[in-house]
C-alpha positions as CSV (number, residue, x, y, z in Angstrom):
1,M,90.9,-132.7,88.8
2,T,94.5,-134.0,88.3
3,L,93.8,-137.2,90.2
4,L,90.7,-137.9,88.2
5,I,92.5,-137.4,84.9
6,L,95.4,-139.5,86.0
7,G,93.0,-142.2,87.2
8,L,91.1,-142.2,83.9
9,I,94.3,-142.4,81.9
10,L,95.6,-145.3,84.0
11,F,92.3,-147.3,84.3
12,L,91.1,-146.8,80.7
13,G,94.6,-147.1,79.4
14,M,95.0,-150.6,80.9
15,H,91.5,-151.5,79.6
16,S,92.4,-150.3,76.1
17,M,95.3,-152.6,75.5
18,R,93.3,-154.7,73.0
19,V,91.5,-151.7,71.5
20,F,94.5,-150.8,69.4
21,G,95.7,-154.3,68.6
22,E,97.0,-157.4,70.3
23,G,100.7,-156.5,69.9
24,P,101.4,-154.6,73.1
25,R,99.3,-156.9,75.2
26,N,101.0,-160.1,73.7
27,S,104.4,-158.6,74.1
28,L,103.8,-157.8,77.8
29,Q,102.3,-161.3,78.4
30,A,105.4,-162.9,76.8
31,R,107.7,-160.8,79.0
32,L,105.8,-161.2,82.3
33,G,104.1,-164.5,81.8
34,A,100.3,-164.9,82.0
35,G,100.2,-164.6,85.8
36,G,102.6,-161.7,86.0
37,Y,100.6,-159.8,83.3
38,K,97.3,-160.4,85.1
39,G,98.9,-159.2,88.4
40,V,100.3,-156.0,86.8
41,Y,97.1,-155.4,84.9
42,S,95.0,-155.8,88.1
43,L,97.3,-153.7,90.2
44,L,97.4,-150.8,87.7
45,S,93.7,-151.0,87.1
46,L,92.9,-150.9,90.8
47,A,95.3,-147.9,91.2
48,G,93.5,-146.1,88.4
49,L,90.1,-146.9,89.9
50,V,91.3,-145.5,93.3
51,L,92.6,-142.3,91.7
52,I,89.3,-141.9,89.8
53,V,87.2,-142.3,93.0
54,M,89.5,-139.9,95.0
55,G,89.7,-137.4,92.1
56,Y,86.0,-137.4,91.5
57,A,85.2,-137.0,95.2
58,A,87.7,-134.0,95.4
59,T,85.9,-132.2,92.5
60,R,82.7,-132.0,94.6
61,E,84.4,-129.6,97.0
62,N,84.8,-127.0,94.2
63,P,82.5,-128.1,91.3
64,Q,83.0,-126.5,87.9
65,I,79.5,-126.4,86.3
66,V,79.5,-126.5,82.5
67,W,75.7,-126.8,82.1
68,I,72.7,-127.5,84.2
69,A,70.9,-130.6,83.0
70,P,67.1,-130.5,82.8
71,I,65.2,-132.6,85.4
72,W,63.9,-134.9,82.7
73,T,67.4,-136.1,81.9
74,R,67.5,-137.7,85.4
75,H,64.4,-139.8,84.5
76,L,66.0,-140.8,81.2
77,A,69.2,-141.7,83.0
78,A,67.3,-144.0,85.4
79,L,65.7,-145.8,82.5
80,L,68.9,-146.1,80.5
81,T,70.7,-147.3,83.6
82,L,68.2,-150.1,84.0
83,A,69.1,-151.2,80.5
84,A,72.8,-151.0,81.4
85,F,72.3,-153.3,84.4
86,V,70.4,-155.8,82.2
87,L,73.3,-155.7,79.7
88,L,75.8,-156.2,82.5
89,A,73.9,-159.2,83.7
90,A,73.8,-160.6,80.2
91,A,77.6,-160.7,80.1
92,Y,77.5,-163.3,83.0
93,V,74.5,-165.5,82.4
94,P,75.3,-168.2,79.9
95,G,72.9,-169.0,77.1
96,N,70.9,-165.8,77.1
97,A,69.5,-164.2,73.9
98,I,70.9,-160.8,74.7
99,K,74.5,-161.9,74.6
100,A,73.8,-164.1,71.6
101,K,72.5,-161.1,69.7
102,L,74.8,-158.3,70.9
103,H,77.9,-160.4,71.6
104,H,79.6,-157.9,74.0
105,P,76.8,-156.8,76.4
106,M,79.2,-155.6,79.2
107,V,80.9,-153.0,76.9
108,L,77.4,-151.9,75.6
109,G,76.3,-151.7,79.3
110,V,79.2,-149.4,80.1
111,K,78.3,-147.3,77.0
112,V,74.7,-146.9,78.0
113,W,75.7,-146.2,81.6
114,A,78.2,-143.5,80.6
115,L,75.8,-141.9,78.1
116,S,73.0,-141.8,80.6
117,H,75.2,-140.1,83.2
118,L,76.7,-137.7,80.7
119,L,73.2,-136.5,79.8
120,A,72.1,-136.0,83.4
121,N,75.2,-134.3,84.8
122,G,76.9,-131.1,83.8
123,M,80.0,-130.7,85.9
124,L,83.4,-130.7,84.2
125,A,84.3,-133.7,86.3
126,D,81.2,-135.5,85.0
127,I,82.1,-134.7,81.4
128,L,85.6,-136.1,81.9
129,L,84.5,-139.2,83.8
130,F,81.5,-140.3,81.8
131,G,82.8,-138.9,78.5
132,G,86.0,-140.9,79.0
133,F,84.1,-144.1,79.7
134,L,81.8,-143.4,76.7
135,A,84.7,-142.9,74.3
136,W,86.4,-146.0,75.7
137,S,83.3,-148.2,75.3
138,V,82.7,-147.1,71.8
139,L,86.3,-147.9,70.8
140,S,86.3,-151.1,72.8
141,F,83.1,-152.4,71.3
142,K,84.3,-151.7,67.8
143,A,87.6,-153.5,68.5
144,A,85.8,-156.5,70.0
145,R,83.5,-156.8,67.0
146,A,86.5,-156.6,64.7
147,R,88.3,-159.4,66.7
148,D,85.1,-161.5,66.4
149,R,85.0,-161.0,62.6
150,A,88.7,-161.8,62.2
151,A,88.4,-164.9,64.3
152,G,85.2,-166.0,62.7
153,T,83.5,-166.1,66.2
154,T,80.0,-167.3,66.3
155,Y,77.6,-167.2,69.2
156,A,75.0,-169.9,70.0
157,P,71.4,-168.7,69.9
158,G,70.0,-167.7,73.3
159,R,67.3,-169.5,75.2
160,A,64.3,-168.1,76.9
161,V,65.0,-169.1,80.6
162,P,68.5,-167.7,80.8
163,T,67.2,-164.5,79.1
164,L,64.5,-164.2,81.7
165,V,67.1,-164.7,84.4
166,V,69.2,-161.8,82.9
167,V,66.2,-159.5,82.9
168,V,65.2,-160.3,86.5
169,V,68.8,-160.1,87.8
170,G,69.4,-156.9,86.0
171,F,66.2,-155.3,87.3
172,V,66.9,-156.4,90.9
173,A,70.5,-155.2,90.8
174,W,69.4,-151.9,89.3
175,A,66.7,-151.4,91.9
176,V,69.1,-152.1,94.8
177,F,71.6,-149.8,93.3
178,A,69.2,-147.0,92.4
179,F,67.2,-147.0,95.6
180,W,70.0,-147.7,98.1
181,A,73.6,-148.3,97.0
182,H,73.9,-145.2,94.8
183,G,73.1,-143.0,97.7
184,A,75.2,-144.9,100.2
185,L,78.3,-145.3,98.0
186,I,78.2,-142.1,95.9
187,G,76.1,-139.8,98.0
188,V,73.5,-139.1,95.3
189,K,70.0,-140.6,95.5
190,P,68.6,-140.8,92.0
191,F,65.0,-140.8,93.2
192,G,65.1,-137.9,95.7
193,G,67.1,-136.6,98.6
194,G,70.9,-136.1,98.6
C-alpha cells in the first residue's frame, strides 16, 4: 500500500503544480529552464506512475475489501468509461464541438473514468487510486476553468466532422481497451472472465 500512496503523491503532486497557482511552476521553470523543467517533470511523473502500478499490483496479493460493489455498477462503469474515452479523444482532435463546449475534456475524461471505477470497485487500494484521481481531476478542472476566465480564453465553435471523428475514435479505443487491453494489461476483463 505504501508504494501506491507514494506513487499517487508523486504523480498527482507533479500534475497539481498549476492547480494551486502558477508560482511554484514558474519558479521551477525559471531555475531549471523550460527543457530542464520538462525533463524533471517527466521523470518524476514516470517514477510516480511506476510506483502506482507496482503498488496497486502488490495490493492484489492481500486485498482489503471495504465494500462489495453490486454487479450493475460494472455495467455503469463500462458506459461511463465509454464517455471517458470520447472525452479523451476530444482533447486531441482539433475543431470538435465537445472541446469547444467543455474546454478541458481530458480532465473531465479522467474524472469520469475515476468515478466509474470508484463505483465499481470496493477494495481499499481502489478507493485510494480512483478516489485520488477523482479528487485531482475535480481540482484540476476548477483551476483550468479559473485560468481560462482570468486569461479571457475563448474557444472556437466546433464542427460536425471533427466531432464525429472524436466519437468514432473514442468508441473504437474504448472497445479495444474494454474487450482486449484491459484484460491483457490489468488482468481484469470488464465483460467476463478474469
